[in-house]
N, C-alpha and C positions, 0 to 999 in steps of 0.2 A: 471565456469559459469560467475562470475563477478570478475574483477580485477580493483581496483581503485588505482592509483599511483600518489603520490605527488600533490594532488588536491588543487588548490588555487582559491578563488573567492573573489572579493571586489565589494562593491556597493558605489558609490560616494566617491571613494578613501578610504573607510573604510574596512579593511580586515575582512571578515566573515568566510572564511574557509582557513586554512593555513597548507599546506603539510600533508594532510589527505591521508593515504594509508590503504587499507584493501582488502580482497578477501572473496568471498562467494562461497562455492561449490554447485554443483547441488543437489537439494533436501534439502538444509540446510535453516534454518531460523536464520537470524542475527538480533538482536535488537540493535538499536542505542539509547543511552540515554545521557542526558546532560542537563544543565540549559536551562531555557527559553531564546530564542534568541541566542543560541549557534551556529546555522547554520545547524541544523539537517534537516530541510525541504529543505534548499538550496542544501544539498548534495543529497537528493532524487530527486529533480527537475533536477539536473545535470545528474544523472544516467538515468532519464527518457528522457533526451534530450530536456527538456523544456527551459533550459537556458545553455549557454556555459560556461565552466570553463575558467578562465584567464590563467591557467597553469595546466599541469598534463594530465594524460591519463585515460580514462574510456573504459574498454573492457568488452563487454557483449555478450555472446553467446545466441542468441535467442531473442524473442520478449518480450518487457517490457510493463507493464501496471501499472499505478499508481492511487491509491485512495487517493485523498486529504482529509484534515480535514473536509471541507465542502462537503456535498453530491453532490451538484451541479445538482440536479434533476430538470427538468422542472415541476413546480407544477400543470400546467394546462393539463399535459399529463399523461397517465397511466404509471404504472411501466413497463408494456410490452414495450411501446414505448420508455421509458427512457433507459431500459436495451439494447434494440436493436438499439439505436441511432448511435453508431459507426459502426455497421454493415450496417445500412442504408446508411451512408455516403460512405461506401466502395463499395457500389453497389450491395450488396447481395440481391438476390430476396426475396420477402416477405415470401414465403412458407418456404424457407430454413432459413430465419432469425427467424421466429416464432419457428421453431424446436430448434435452438440454444438457444433462449431466454428461452424457457421452460426447456431446459436441465440445464442451469445454475441456473435458479430460483428453480428447484428442488434440486440441490446441496446445495443451500443456505437456503432451507426450506421456500420459500416465494411464491410458485406456486399459492396458493389459493388467493394471493393478486394482481395478474398481472393486473387485469382490474381496479384496484383502483388507484387514484391519490396519489402522495406522501403526501399531506397534510392530507389525510384521514387515514394514517397508523401510527403506532408507530415510534419513532425515531430509534429503533433497526431494524425494518423492512425496513425503508428507507435507513439505513446504509448497510444492506444486499443487497439492490437493487443496491446501488452504487458499492459494491464489485462484484455483479453479472455482472454489466455492464463492469467492468474491466476484468472479467473472460471470457466474451463472445468472445473476440478476441483471445482466446486460448493462453494466454501469457506463456512464459517460466519463467518469473520473475514477481513477484507481489510486488509492493511497497505500503506500508500501513503507512499513516501519522496520528498518533494518532487515530486509528480506533474506540476506545471505549470512546472517549471524548463525554460527554453529555448524555450518555446512563444510564438508570436506572439499578438496580441490575439484574433484570430478563433478560433484553435485553443484558447486558454485558455477562451473563452466557451463554445465547443462542448463541451469536456470538463467544465466546471462543470455544464452543464445535464444531461449524461449521468450524472454522479456523483450529482447531486441526485435523479434518478429512481431510482438504486440504493439510496438511503438507507433506504427502508422494508424492503428485502429482506435487508440484510446489515449486520453490525457492522463499523465501520471505525475504524482509527487512522490519523490523517494527520499526517505531520511536515511542517512548513512554517515559513517566515519571514513569510508574507504574511497580514496581518490580514483582507484581503478574503476569502481562502480560508477563514479561520476563521469569519467572520461568515456566509458563505453555506453552509458545509457542516457545521460542528460544532455539537454540543449543549453540549459543555464544552471548556475549554482548560486544558492543564497547562503551566504556565510553569516552565522549568528555569533554574537558576543556570549561570554559566560552569563549565567543567570543574573538578573532577569534578561531574557532574550531580546535583543535588538538586532536589527539588520546592520551588520558591519560592512559588507560589500556584496554586490551582485555582479556576477561575471559570466560572460559567454564561455561555454566550455572550450570552443575553438581557440580561445586566447591562452589556455594553459600551456 
């Protein structure tokens, strides 16, 4: 599903990612962990096609969608509008768009909040809306950058349960610092060195 080979990236002549290689099988969840500033988000952004690597090859079979650390929801628009924004830009008719939005909102457990604006809902609900927006384009691969950051205990638990339900349906790469998240969601974990990021170890989660 995903093959990353000898990936390199520098910013302002400072190496950030250096010779990173790994693969992810279809339906698998890979967690990437490492120190702050190690280059984890940069790796996700390269896989998503948001930035180009300086060197190396990224092979992805299927459509990729990324959920960044910030929800990036329009505060003056409803969750319904935010979730369907990508579909609107793609030219999907409103009736079909609303059907897809309600489908993914139901999967994420936020259907009852669709007519509310982001600033009126909890952080957990807003995060679920951001993930629902990513799911709306029917991706084969979902990239999650620190999805639980800033959430309270109840919101974290609710999002955990929702993502666990998604696992059989979609391939995921999860960037995190939290080993609880790794143990609950991932099949394997990739441990990176401090910047520039290199693969230190790759471990099956069952071996923790």
